[in-house]
Backbone as a printed PyTorch tensor [residue, N CA C, xyz], in Angstrom:
tensor([[[  0.8440,  -1.1860,   0.0000],
         [  0.0000,   0.0000,   0.0000],
         [  0.8890,   1.2500,   0.0000]],

        [[  0.6220,   2.2010,  -0.8890],
         [  1.4520,   3.4060,  -0.9310],
         [  1.2620,   4.2740,   0.3050]],

        [[  2.3040,   5.0000,   0.6620],
         [  2.2680,   5.9250,   1.7910],
         [  1.5830,   7.2150,   1.3290]],

        [[  0.4590,   7.5940,   1.9260],
         [ -0.2570,   8.7910,   1.4690],
         [  0.5140,  10.0890,   1.7190]],

        [[  1.5160,  10.0680,   2.5930],
         [  2.3000,  11.2810,   2.8270],
         [  3.5000,  11.3880,   1.8850]],

        [[  3.8480,  10.3030,   1.1960],
         [  5.0170,  10.3120,   0.3060],
         [  4.6280,  10.8760,  -1.0560]],

        [[  5.4140,  11.8450,  -1.5470],
         [  5.1200,  12.5220,  -2.8120],
         [  6.3090,  12.3640,  -3.7490]],

        [[  6.0990,  11.6620,  -4.8440],
         [  7.1360,  11.4680,  -5.8560],
         [  7.2500,  12.7400,  -6.7020]],

        [[  8.4720,  13.2290,  -6.8770],
         [  8.6950,  14.4540,  -7.6460],
         [  9.3210,  14.1160,  -8.9950]],

        [[  8.6050,  14.4370, -10.0430],
         [  9.0800,  14.2640, -11.4200],
         [  9.2340,  15.6790, -11.9820]],

        [[ 10.4490,  16.2070, -11.8520],
         [ 10.6990,  17.6080, -12.1970],
         [ 11.9870,  17.7060, -13.0020]],

        [[ 12.2230,  18.8470, -13.6550],
         [ 13.4940,  19.0290, -14.3670],
         [ 14.6470,  19.1530, -13.3740]],

        [[ 15.7180,  18.4520, -13.6410],
         [ 16.9040,  18.5550, -12.7900],
         [ 17.9360,  19.4360, -13.4770]],

        [[ 17.5830,  20.7010, -13.6910],
         [ 18.5490,  21.6390, -14.2560],
         [ 18.7110,  22.8190, -13.3130]],

        [[ 19.8330,  23.4910, -13.4390],
         [ 20.2030,  24.5460, -12.4850],
         [ 19.1490,  25.6400, -12.3830]],

        [[ 18.5430,  26.0080, -13.5110],
         [ 17.5570,  27.0880, -13.4740],
         [ 16.2720,  26.6740, -12.7570]],

        [[ 16.0400,  25.3590, -12.6240],
         [ 14.8420,  24.8850, -11.9290],
         [ 15.0530,  24.7700, -10.4140]],

        [[ 16.2910,  24.8260,  -9.9550],
         [ 16.5670,  24.5920,  -8.5390],
         [ 15.7300,  25.4540,  -7.5940]],

        [[ 15.5550,  26.7690,  -7.8210],
         [ 14.7220,  27.5360,  -6.8800],
         [ 13.2930,  26.9870,  -6.7610]],

        [[ 12.7090,  26.5620,  -7.8680],
         [ 11.3630,  25.9870,  -7.8330],
         [ 11.3750,  24.6530,  -7.0880]],

        [[ 12.3790,  23.8350,  -7.3570],
         [ 12.4970,  22.5250,  -6.7130],
         [ 12.6210,  22.6850,  -5.1980]],

        [[ 13.5050,  23.5620,  -4.7640],
         [ 13.7160,  23.7680,  -3.3310],
         [ 12.4460,  24.3140,  -2.6830]],

        [[ 11.7520,  25.2090,  -3.3720],
         [ 10.4780,  25.7390,  -2.8520],
         [  9.4410,  24.6250,  -2.7220]],

        [[  9.4310,  23.7220,  -3.6910],
         [  8.4960,  22.5940,  -3.6550],
         [  8.8250,  21.6680,  -2.4820]],

        [[ 10.0910,  21.3450,  -2.3030],
         [ 10.5010,  20.4860,  -1.1860],
         [ 10.1130,  21.1410,   0.1390]],

        [[ 10.4340,  22.4170,   0.3020],
         [ 10.1220,  23.1280,   1.5410],
         [  8.6260,  23.0970,   1.8240]],

        [[  7.8350,  23.4160,   0.8210],
         [  6.3820,  23.4810,   1.0020],
         [  5.8130,  22.1250,   1.3750]],

        [[  6.2380,  21.0870,   0.6780],
         [  5.7200,  19.7520,   0.9770],
         [  6.0600,  19.3280,   2.4000]],

        [[  7.2940,  19.5610,   2.8120],
         [  7.6900,  19.1700,   4.1660],
         [  6.8560,  19.9210,   5.2050]],

        [[  6.6340,  21.2230,   4.9920],
         [  5.8390,  22.0090,   5.9420],
         [  4.3700,  21.6030,   5.9410]],

        [[  3.9440,  20.9040,   4.9070],
         [  2.5710,  20.3990,   4.8670],
         [  2.4840,  18.9540,   5.3690]],

        [[  3.5910,  18.4720,   5.9560],
         [  3.5930,  17.1160,   6.5060],
         [  3.7900,  16.0270,   5.4850]],

        [[  4.3110,  16.3750,   4.3230],
         [  4.5460,  15.3990,   3.2580],
         [  6.0250,  15.0210,   3.2010]],

        [[  6.3200,  13.9000,   2.5650],
         [  7.6840,  13.4220,   2.3970],
         [  8.0560,  13.4850,   0.9210]],

        [[  8.8240,  14.4850,   0.4990],
         [  9.2320,  14.5310,  -0.9100],
         [ 10.1750,  13.3770,  -1.2140]],

        [[  9.9080,  12.6880,  -2.3040],
         [ 10.7260,  11.5470,  -2.7300],
         [ 11.0860,  11.7430,  -4.1870]],

        [[ 12.2890,  11.3800,  -4.5530],
         [ 12.6680,  11.4190,  -5.9650],
         [ 13.7910,  10.4340,  -6.2210]],

        [[ 14.0620,  10.1810,  -7.4710],
         [ 15.0380,   9.1650,  -7.8610],
         [ 16.4410,   9.5170,  -7.3880]],

        [[ 16.6990,  10.7750,  -7.0490],
         [ 18.0250,  11.1740,  -6.5730],
         [ 18.4330,  10.4490,  -5.3020]],

        [[ 17.4650,  10.0730,  -4.4850],
         [ 17.7790,   9.5030,  -3.1810],
         [ 18.1060,   8.0170,  -3.2230]],

        [[ 17.8940,   7.3660,  -4.3560],
         [ 18.0340,   5.9150,  -4.4160],
         [ 19.3650,   5.5480,  -5.0640]],

        [[ 20.2160,   4.7940,  -4.3700],
         [ 21.5020,   4.4070,  -4.9660],
         [ 21.3020,   3.4060,  -6.0970]],

        [[ 22.1980,   3.4320,  -7.0470],
         [ 22.1790,   2.4630,  -8.1430],
         [ 22.5510,   1.0950,  -7.5890]],

        [[ 21.7220,   0.1020,  -7.8840],
         [ 21.9640,  -1.2530,  -7.3780],
         [ 22.1900,  -2.2480,  -8.5000]],

        [[ 22.3450,  -1.7380,  -9.7150],
         [ 22.5390,  -2.6310, -10.8540],
         [ 21.2400,  -3.0500, -11.5130]],

        [[ 20.1080,  -2.6060, -10.9850],
         [ 18.8110,  -2.9600, -11.5580],
         [ 18.3490,  -1.9620, -12.6110]],

        [[ 19.0340,  -0.8540, -12.7320],
         [ 18.6480,   0.1410, -13.7230],
         [ 17.7210,   1.1900, -13.1460]],

        [[ 17.7480,   2.3480, -13.7630],
         [ 16.9860,   3.5010, -13.2760],
         [ 15.4760,   3.2780, -13.3410]],

        [[ 14.9970,   2.6360, -14.3910],
         [ 13.5510,   2.4680, -14.5490],
         [ 12.9540,   1.6470, -13.4140]],

        [[ 13.6050,   0.5800, -13.0160],
         [ 13.0980,  -0.2240, -11.9000],
         [ 13.0420,   0.5880, -10.6100]],

        [[ 14.0540,   1.4420, -10.3970],
         [ 14.0730,   2.2760,  -9.1970],
         [ 12.9120,   3.2640,  -9.2210]],

        [[ 12.6520,   3.8460, -10.3810],
         [ 11.5540,   4.8090, -10.4960],
         [ 10.2190,   4.1370, -10.2310]],

        [[ 10.0040,   2.9630, -10.8260],
         [  8.7280,   2.2520, -10.6500],
         [  8.5300,   1.8530,  -9.1900]],

        [[  9.5850,   1.3510,  -8.5470],
         [  9.4670,   0.9640,  -7.1410],
         [  9.1450,   2.1730,  -6.2700]],

        [[  9.7970,   3.2780,  -6.5520],
         [  9.5480,   4.4880,  -5.7700],
         [  8.1270,   5.0050,  -5.9930]],

        [[  7.6750,   4.9950,  -7.2390],
         [  6.3020,   5.4230,  -7.5360],
         [  5.2810,   4.5810,  -6.7770]],

        [[  5.4980,   3.2650,  -6.7450],
         [  4.5730,   2.3760,  -6.0410],
         [  4.5020,   2.6780,  -4.5480]],

        [[  5.5740,   3.2450,  -3.9930],
         [  5.5920,   3.5170,  -2.5530],
         [  4.9420,   4.8600,  -2.1990]],

        [[  4.6500,   5.6790,  -3.1970],
         [  4.1270,   7.0370,  -2.9630],
         [  2.6370,   7.1210,  -3.2750]],

        [[  1.9090,   7.8210,  -2.4120],
         [  0.4760,   8.0090,  -2.6430],
         [  0.1700,   9.1100,  -3.6360]],

        [[  1.1450,   9.9970,  -3.8710],
         [  0.9540,  11.1460,  -4.7610],
         [  2.2150,  11.3230,  -5.5950]],

        [[  2.0430,  11.8040,  -6.8130],
         [  3.1990,  12.2310,  -7.5970],
         [  2.9020,  13.5960,  -8.2010]],

        [[  3.9470,  14.4260,  -8.2290],
         [  3.8550,  15.7540,  -8.8340],
         [  4.7480,  15.7610, -10.0610]],

        [[  4.1830,  16.1790, -11.1760],
         [  4.8930,  16.1760, -12.4560],
         [  4.9000,  17.5890, -13.0230]],

        [[  6.0750,  18.1950, -13.0680],
         [  6.2010,  19.5330, -13.6380],
         [  6.7200,  19.3950, -15.0610]],

        [[  5.8490,  19.6310, -16.0130],
         [  6.1860,  19.4780, -17.4300],
         [  6.4940,  20.8210, -18.0740]],

        [[  7.0600,  21.7380, -17.2970],
         [  7.2880,  23.0900, -17.8010],
         [  8.4980,  23.2050, -18.7190]],

        [[  9.3950,  22.2310, -18.7260],
         [ 10.5760,  22.3140, -19.5790],
         [ 10.3180,  21.5780, -20.8830]],

        [[ 10.0140,  22.3510, -21.9130],
         [  9.8060,  21.7830, -23.2410],
         [ 10.7310,  22.4980, -24.2100]],

        [[ 11.1050,  21.8510, -25.2430],
         [ 11.9890,  22.4840, -26.2040],
         [ 12.7890,  21.4610, -26.9830]],

        [[ 13.8140,  21.9130, -27.6270],
         [ 14.6440,  21.0530, -28.4520],
         [ 16.0080,  20.8580, -27.8070]],

        [[ 16.5480,  19.6510, -27.7800],
         [ 15.8510,  18.4430, -28.2050],
         [ 14.7500,  18.0740, -27.2100]],

        [[ 13.7240,  17.4190, -27.7110],
         [ 12.6050,  17.0330, -26.8510],
         [ 13.0880,  16.0410, -25.7950]],

        [[ 12.5860,  16.2090, -24.5680],
         [ 12.9220,  15.2870, -23.4760],
         [ 11.6830,  14.4610, -23.1780]],

        [[ 11.8200,  13.1610, -23.2480],
         [ 10.6700,  12.2710, -23.0810],
         [ 10.6050,  11.6130, -21.7050]],

        [[ 11.6570,  11.7380, -20.8890],
         [ 11.6570,  11.0720, -19.5810],
         [ 10.4920,  11.5230, -18.7080]],

        [[ 10.2450,  12.8230, -18.6700],
         [  9.2270,  13.3120, -17.7560],
         [  7.8140,  12.9020, -18.1590]],

        [[  7.4270,  13.0290, -19.4490],
         [  6.1030,  12.5080, -19.8240],
         [  6.0020,  10.9880, -19.6420]],

        [[  7.1270,  10.2870, -19.8260],
         [  7.1410,   8.8400, -19.6210],
         [  6.8490,   8.5110, -18.1520]],

        [[  7.5090,   9.2230, -17.2240],
         [  7.2580,   8.9960, -15.8040],
         [  5.8340,   9.3880, -15.4250]],

        [[  5.2950,  10.4140, -16.0700],
         [  3.8910,  10.7690, -15.8560],
         [  2.9960,   9.6030, -16.2670]],

        [[  3.3020,   8.9900, -17.4020],
         [  2.5180,   7.8340, -17.8550],
         [  2.5760,   6.6760, -16.8680]],

        [[  3.7700,   6.4170, -16.3290],
         [  3.8990,   5.3620, -15.3240],
         [  3.0280,   5.6760, -14.1060]],

        [[  3.0380,   6.9280, -13.6760],
         [  2.2220,   7.3340, -12.5260],
         [  0.7400,   7.2070, -12.8260]],

        [[  0.3750,   7.6390, -14.0240],
         [ -1.0420,   7.5940, -14.3840],
         [ -1.5600,   6.1600, -14.3970]],

        [[ -0.7030,   5.2200, -14.7680],
         [ -1.1340,   3.8130, -14.7810],
         [ -1.4890,   3.3430, -13.3710]],

        [[ -0.8310,   3.9050, -12.3580],
         [ -1.1710,   3.5330, -10.9810],
         [ -2.5580,   4.0440, -10.6020]],

        [[ -2.9370,   5.2280, -11.1000],
         [ -4.2730,   5.7480, -10.7820],
         [ -5.3430,   4.8960, -11.4510]],

        [[ -5.0540,   4.4320, -12.6630],
         [ -6.0340,   3.6290, -13.3890],
         [ -6.1380,   2.2200, -12.8310]],

        [[ -5.0510,   1.7600, -12.2020],
         [ -5.0450,   0.4160, -11.6320],
         [ -5.6310,   0.3450, -10.2340]],

        [[ -6.1820,   1.4540,  -9.7560],
         [ -6.8110,   1.4530,  -8.4390],
         [ -5.8200,   1.2610,  -7.3010]],

        [[ -4.6000,   1.7590,  -7.4620],
         [ -3.5730,   1.5490,  -6.4450],
         [ -3.4690,   2.7090,  -5.4620]],

        [[ -4.4720,   3.5740,  -5.4300],
         [ -4.4860,   4.6570,  -4.4660],
         [ -3.4360,   5.7170,  -4.7220]],

        [[ -3.2050,   6.0190,  -5.9870],
         [ -2.1910,   7.0000,  -6.3490],
         [ -2.8770,   8.2250,  -6.9610]],

        [[ -2.4140,   9.4160,  -6.5660],
         [ -2.9660,  10.6710,  -7.0850],
         [ -1.8870,  11.3910,  -7.8830]],

        [[ -2.2570,  11.9690,  -9.0290],
         [ -1.3190,  12.6750,  -9.9000],
         [ -1.6430,  14.1650,  -9.8970]],

        [[ -0.6130,  14.9830,  -9.6660],
         [ -0.7480,  16.4390,  -9.7280],
         [  0.1530,  16.9390, -10.8440]],

        [[ -0.4160,  17.7080, -11.7650],
         [  0.3330,  18.2500, -12.8940],
         [  0.7180,  19.7000, -12.6350]],

        [[  1.8860,  20.0820, -13.1450],
         [  2.3210,  21.4770, -13.0740],
         [  2.8790,  21.8740, -14.4320]],

        [[  2.7710,  23.1620, -14.7240],
         [  3.3760,  23.7170, -15.9350],
         [  3.6310,  25.1940, -15.6700]],

        [[  4.4370,  25.7860, -16.5260],
         [  4.7280,  27.2130, -16.3650],
         [  3.7490,  28.0820, -17.1490]],

        [[  3.0840,  27.4940, -18.1550],
         [  2.1840,  28.2680, -19.0150],
         [  0.8060,  27.6120, -19.0820]],

        [[ -0.2500,  28.4070, -19.0640],
         [ -1.5970,  27.8330, -19.1810],
         [ -1.8610,  27.3000, -20.5850]],

        [[ -2.6490,  26.2510, -20.6560],
         [ -3.1820,  25.6670, -21.8980],
         [ -2.1400,  24.9610, -22.7600]],

        [[ -0.8730,  24.9760, -22.3840],
         [  0.1330,  24.3360, -23.2280],
         [ -0.0410,  22.8150, -23.2480]],

        [[ -0.3430,  22.2190, -22.1010],
         [ -0.4990,  20.7680, -22.0700],
         [ -1.6810,  20.3060, -22.9080]],

        [[ -2.6960,  21.1690, -23.0740],
         [ -3.8220,  20.8200, -23.9430],
         [ -3.3430,  20.5340, -25.3620]],

        [[ -2.2940,  21.2400, -25.7830],
         [ -1.7960,  21.0810, -27.1490],
         [ -0.8500,  19.9000, -27.2930]],

        [[ -0.0110,  19.6720, -26.2720],
         [  1.0260,  18.6550, -26.4220],
         [  0.6880,  17.3360, -25.7370]],

        [[ -0.3360,  17.3140, -24.8840],
         [ -0.7330,  16.1010, -24.1730],
         [ -2.2510,  16.0840, -24.0340]],

        [[ -2.9220,  16.0400, -25.1760],
         [ -4.3750,  16.2140, -25.2010],
         [ -5.1330,  15.0850, -24.5040]],

        [[ -4.5140,  13.9210, -24.3050],
         [ -5.1880,  12.8370, -23.5880],
         [ -5.5280,  13.2160, -22.1500]],

        [[ -4.8670,  14.2420, -21.6190],
         [ -5.1180,  14.6560, -20.2390],
         [ -6.0560,  15.8490, -20.1320]],

        [[ -6.7890,  16.1420, -21.2050],
         [ -7.7600,  17.2370, -21.1320],
         [ -8.7130,  16.9880, -19.9680]],

        [[ -9.0100,  18.0690, -19.2580],
         [ -9.8780,  17.9400, -18.0940],
         [ -9.1040,  17.7980, -16.7990]],

        [[ -7.8010,  17.6260, -16.8920],
         [ -6.9350,  17.5480, -15.7050],
         [ -6.0340,  18.7680, -15.7270]],

        [[ -6.5190,  19.8510, -15.1650],
         [ -5.8080,  21.1250, -15.2520],
         [ -4.5400,  21.1250, -14.4070]],

        [[ -3.4220,  21.5300, -14.9900],
         [ -2.1890,  21.6320, -14.2060],
         [ -2.1830,  22.8920, -13.3490]],

        [[ -1.3990,  22.8510, -12.2900],
         [ -1.1180,  24.0540, -11.5180],
         [ -0.1530,  24.8860, -12.3490]],

        [[ -0.4590,  26.1440, -12.5820],
         [  0.3900,  27.0140, -13.4060],
         [  1.2240,  27.8880, -12.4730]],

        [[  2.5470,  27.7440, -12.5600],
         [  3.4190,  28.5150, -11.6650],
         [  4.1470,  29.6600, -12.3510]],

        [[  4.1520,  29.7120, -13.6810],
         [  4.7960,  30.8160, -14.3830],
         [  6.2590,  31.0040, -14.0200]],

        [[  6.9300,  29.9020, -13.6190],
         [  8.3330,  29.9290, -13.1750],
         [  8.5440,  30.8190, -11.9470]],

        [[  7.5010,  31.0070, -11.1680],
         [  7.5590,  31.8080,  -9.9420],
         [  7.4650,  30.8780,  -8.7310]],

        [[  8.4290,  30.9850,  -7.8300],
         [  8.4060,  30.1690,  -6.6110],
         [  7.1490,  30.4420,  -5.7870]],

        [[  6.7930,  31.7150,  -5.6590],
         [  5.6200,  32.0610,  -4.8490],
         [  4.3340,  31.4920,  -5.4480]],

        [[  4.2170,  31.5320,  -6.7730],
         [  3.0130,  30.9710,  -7.4130],
         [  2.9950,  29.4510,  -7.2960]],

        [[  4.1570,  28.8140,  -7.3590],
         [  4.2260,  27.3630,  -7.1760],
         [  3.7320,  27.0030,  -5.7780]],

        [[  4.2010,  27.7290,  -4.7710],
         [  3.7940,  27.4680,  -3.3890],
         [  2.2910,  27.6560,  -3.2250]],

        [[  1.7550,  28.7350,  -3.7730],
         [  0.3130,  28.9830,  -3.6740],
         [ -0.4810,  27.8690,  -4.3470]],

        [[  0.0180,  27.3710,  -5.4880],
         [ -0.6670,  26.2840,  -6.1820],
         [ -0.6760,  24.9960,  -5.3760]],

        [[  0.4620,  24.6560,  -4.7790],
         [  0.5240,  23.4490,  -3.9530],
         [ -0.3800,  23.5980,  -2.7380]],

        [[ -0.3970,  24.7810,  -2.1440],
         [ -1.2680,  25.0160,  -1.0010],
         [ -2.7350,  24.8530,  -1.3930]],

        [[ -3.1000,  25.2660,  -2.6080],
         [ -4.4750,  25.0730,  -3.0740],
         [ -4.8600,  23.5990,  -3.0690]],

        [[ -3.9160,  22.7390,  -3.4420],
         [ -4.2010,  21.2990,  -3.5020],
         [ -4.4310,  20.7310,  -2.1130]],

        [[ -3.6240,  21.1550,  -1.1530],
         [ -3.6890,  20.5530,   0.1780],
         [ -4.4990,  21.3430,   1.1910]],

        [[ -4.8590,  22.5730,   0.8920],
         [ -5.5890,  23.4090,   1.8530],
         [ -6.9360,  22.7950,   2.2200]],

        [[ -7.5630,  22.1340,   1.2710],
         [ -8.8720,  21.5420,   1.5410],
         [ -8.7820,  20.4230,   2.5730]],

        [[ -7.5790,  19.9800,   2.8770],
         [ -7.4010,  18.9150,   3.8580],
         [ -7.0420,  19.4720,   5.2300]],

        [[ -7.2870,  20.7500,   5.4580],
         [ -7.1030,  21.3350,   6.7680],
         [ -5.6830,  21.7300,   7.1100]],

        [[ -4.9050,  22.1170,   6.1170],
         [ -3.5180,  22.5040,   6.3410],
         [ -3.4510,  23.8160,   7.1180]],

        [[ -2.5190,  23.9040,   8.0720],
         [ -2.4180,  25.0700,   8.9390],
         [ -1.5100,  26.1810,   8.4080]],

        [[ -0.2940,  25.9000,   7.8700],
         [  0.6120,  27.0050,   7.5100],
         [ -0.0110,  27.9540,   6.4920]],

        [[  0.2520,  29.2530,   6.6820],
         [ -0.2420,  30.2580,   5.7370],
         [  0.6910,  30.3210,   4.5360]],

        [[  0.2000,  30.8930,   3.4510],
         [  1.0320,  31.0350,   2.2620],
         [  2.2380,  31.9170,   2.5660]],

        [[  2.0660,  32.9590,   3.4020],
         [  3.1890,  33.8240,   3.7520],
         [  4.2810,  33.0530,   4.5000]],

        [[  3.8690,  32.1910,   5.4240],
         [  4.8330,  31.3760,   6.1550],
         [  5.5720,  30.4370,   5.2030]],

        [[  4.8360,  29.8190,   4.2910],
         [  5.4580,  28.8840,   3.3530],
         [  6.4220,  29.5990,   2.4110]],

        [[  6.0660,  30.8050,   1.9680],
         [  6.9390,  31.5900,   1.0920],
         [  8.2370,  31.9380,   1.8160]],

        [[  8.1180,  32.3740,   3.0680],
         [  9.3160,  32.7440,   3.8450],
         [ 10.1960,  31.5310,   4.1100]],

        [[  9.5900,  30.4080,   4.4450],
         [ 10.3670,  29.1870,   4.6880],
         [ 11.0690,  28.7180,   3.4140]],

        [[ 10.4040,  28.8410,   2.2790],
         [ 11.0250,  28.4490,   1.0070],
         [ 12.2130,  29.3480,   0.6970]],

        [[ 12.0890,  30.6480,   0.9770],
         [ 13.2270,  31.5670,   0.7650],
         [ 14.4300,  31.1460,   1.6060]],

        [[ 14.1530,  30.8190,   2.8540],
         [ 15.2350,  30.3970,   3.7500],
         [ 15.8750,  29.1130,   3.2430]],

        [[ 15.0540,  28.1460,   2.8160],
         [ 15.6080,  26.8800,   2.3340],
         [ 16.3830,  27.0730,   1.0220]],

        [[ 15.9570,  28.0280,   0.1950],
         [ 16.7270,  28.2910,  -1.0330],
         [ 18.1260,  28.7940,  -0.6820]],

        [[ 18.2260,  29.6430,   0.3380],
         [ 19.5550,  30.0900,   0.7820],
         [ 20.3600,  28.9110,   1.3270]],

        [[ 19.7100,  28.0790,   2.1340],
         [ 20.3920,  26.9040,   2.6670],
         [ 20.7970,  25.9490,   1.5500]],

        [[ 19.9770,  25.8500,   0.5100],
         [ 20.2970,  24.9930,  -0.6330],
         [ 21.5810,  25.4290,  -1.3210]],

        [[ 21.7720,  26.7340,  -1.4330],
         [ 23.0170,  27.2370,  -2.0260],
         [ 24.2080,  26.8930,  -1.1380]],

        [[ 24.0360,  27.0100,   0.1760],
         [ 25.1120,  26.6370,   1.0990],
         [ 25.4080,  25.1440,   1.0130]],

        [[ 24.3650,  24.3420,   0.8990],
         [ 24.5380,  22.8870,   0.7840],
         [ 25.3030,  22.5520,  -0.4890]],

        [[ 24.9450,  23.1950,  -1.5850],
         [ 25.6600,  22.9470,  -2.8480],
         [ 27.1430,  23.2720,  -2.7020]],

        [[ 27.4550,  24.4090,  -2.0660],
         [ 28.8650,  24.7760,  -1.8640],
         [ 29.5750,  23.7520,  -0.9740]],

        [[ 28.8760,  23.3200,   0.0760],
         [ 29.4830,  22.3550,   1.0030],
         [ 29.8310,  21.0470,   0.2900]],

        [[ 28.9680,  20.6160,  -0.6220],
         [ 29.2000,  19.3620,  -1.3420],
         [ 29.9570,  19.5670,  -2.6580]],

        [[ 30.3220,  20.8310,  -2.9240],
         [ 31.0790,  21.1780,  -4.1270],
         [ 30.3730,  20.7260,  -5.4020]],

        [[ 29.0840,  20.9980,  -5.4370],
         [ 28.2640,  20.7100,  -6.6070],
         [ 27.5920,  22.0030,  -7.0520]],

        [[ 27.1810,  22.0480,  -8.2880],
         [ 26.4990,  23.2440,  -8.7910],
         [ 25.0500,  23.3160,  -8.3430]],

        [[ 24.4690,  22.1590,  -8.0670],
         [ 23.0600,  22.1030,  -7.6830],
         [ 22.8790,  21.0960,  -6.5450]],

        [[ 21.6510,  21.0130,  -6.0610],
         [ 21.3110,  20.0030,  -5.0570],
         [ 20.8190,  18.7140,  -5.7100]],

        [[ 20.9630,  18.6070,  -7.0160],
         [ 20.4250,  17.4630,  -7.7460],
         [ 21.3980,  16.2790,  -7.7820]],

        [[ 21.9220,  15.9500,  -6.6090],
         [ 22.7140,  14.7420,  -6.4190],
         [ 22.2770,  14.1520,  -5.0860]],

        [[ 22.5910,  12.8810,  -4.8570],
         [ 22.0410,  12.1720,  -3.6960],
         [ 22.3520,  12.8560,  -2.3670]],

        [[ 23.6220,  13.1240,  -2.0670],
         [ 23.9860,  13.6750,  -0.7570],
         [ 23.4310,  15.0820,  -0.5490]],

        [[ 23.5830,  16.0140,  -1.5060],
         [ 22.9940,  17.3400,  -1.2880],
         [ 21.4680,  17.2940,  -1.1680]],

        [[ 20.8320,  16.4140,  -1.9420],
         [ 19.3750,  16.3030,  -1.8540],
         [ 18.9600,  15.8470,  -0.4560]],

        [[ 19.6420,  14.8280,   0.0690],
         [ 19.3100,  14.3570,   1.4260],
         [ 19.5160,  15.4690,   2.4500]],

        [[ 20.6180,  16.2130,   2.3080],
         [ 20.8840,  17.3170,   3.2370],
         [ 19.8070,  18.3880,   3.1340]],

        [[ 19.3240,  18.6480,   1.9250],
         [ 18.2670,  19.6320,   1.7200],
         [ 16.9800,  19.2140,   2.4290]],

        [[ 16.5850,  17.9590,   2.2600],
         [ 15.3580,  17.4660,   2.8970],
         [ 15.5090,  17.4960,   4.4130]],

        [[ 16.6760,  17.1070,   4.9170],
         [ 16.9080,  17.1450,   6.3660],
         [ 16.7970,  18.5780,   6.8970]],

        [[ 17.3360,  19.5390,   6.1570],
         [ 17.2330,  20.9450,   6.5690],
         [ 15.7780,  21.3980,   6.5800]],

        [[ 15.0100,  20.9900,   5.5790],
         [ 13.5900,  21.3490,   5.5210],
         [ 12.8380,  20.7490,   6.7100]],

        [[ 13.1470,  19.5070,   7.0540],
         [ 12.4810,  18.8440,   8.1820],
         [ 12.8110,  19.5640,   9.4870]],

        [[ 14.0790,  19.9330,   9.6780],
         [ 14.4630,  20.6580,  10.8930],
         [ 13.7120,  21.9820,  11.0030]],

        [[ 13.6190,  22.7130,   9.8920],
         [ 12.9290,  24.0110,   9.9180],
         [ 11.4340,  23.8220,  10.1940]],

        [[ 10.8310,  22.8080,   9.5680],
         [  9.4050,  22.5560,   9.7980],
         [  9.1490,  22.1570,  11.2500]],

        [[ 10.0450,  21.3630,  11.8230],
         [  9.8970,  20.9640,  13.2180],
         [ 10.0410,  22.1750,  14.1350]],

        [[ 11.0070,  23.0490,  13.8270],
         [ 11.1950,  24.2600,  14.6340],
         [  9.9670,  25.1640,  14.5880]],

        [[  9.2650,  25.1560,  13.4670],
         [  8.0670,  25.9880,  13.3060],
         [  6.8190,  25.3210,  13.8760]],

        [[  6.9580,  24.0730,  14.3360],
         [  5.8130,  23.3630,  14.8600],
         [  4.9340,  22.7410,  13.7950]],

        [[  5.4720,  22.6200,  12.5730],
         [  4.6850,  22.0450,  11.4910],
         [  4.8770,  20.5320,  11.3570]],

        [[  5.7410,  19.9790,  12.2040],
         [  5.9280,  18.5280,  12.2460],
         [  5.8350,  18.0780,  13.6950]],

        [[  5.2990,  16.9090,  13.9020],
         [  5.1890,  16.3890,  15.2670],
         [  6.5490,  15.9720,  15.8040]],

        [[  7.3900,  15.3880,  14.9500],
         [  8.7080,  14.9650,  15.3920],
         [  9.6650,  14.9430,  14.2100]],

        [[ 10.9200,  15.0400,  14.5150],
         [ 11.9600,  14.9740,  13.4840],
         [ 12.4640,  13.5590,  13.4170]],

        [[ 12.4850,  12.9480,  12.1960],
         [ 12.9880,  11.5850,  12.1100],
         [ 14.4440,  11.4940,  12.5220]]])
């Protein structure tokens, strides 16, 4: 049975996306969710696809940001969206959340998903946070959008420090990613948004 608090992140792993990614991680943690992504899983010789499928099966929700389109076309992200969507159709208790930077674009390039409106963030961290809060607010979430925006700003600064500490350009590697999530958990616990720190 998938963990309803675990959220699989299918997002672009490029330097320009890092502020959005860190804001997403911060927001999810402050909402009591566990951000999960393929970065955290070591290679075991089984191949990346098996790791992605196993991780998807363990998560009750997946977020797919399809905002990076262009040449050459990248098919990994729509492919992972398809894998996630198959879990919803198979009755496995999985929920899919779509994101994009521009309205109506997915209608043109992924028309099979008409009727499933993505959260539009316009490449803005604050709009991304507000969109995620819209999804979870109906479930009685306590943190305000202002609190989440401020916490995301702080974590973005910490993310830059983490990257320097690990001598990487981004947090999109296993050790910096783990350090980022741990920092988010500590901040959420300090704010009283988590019952306990793992």
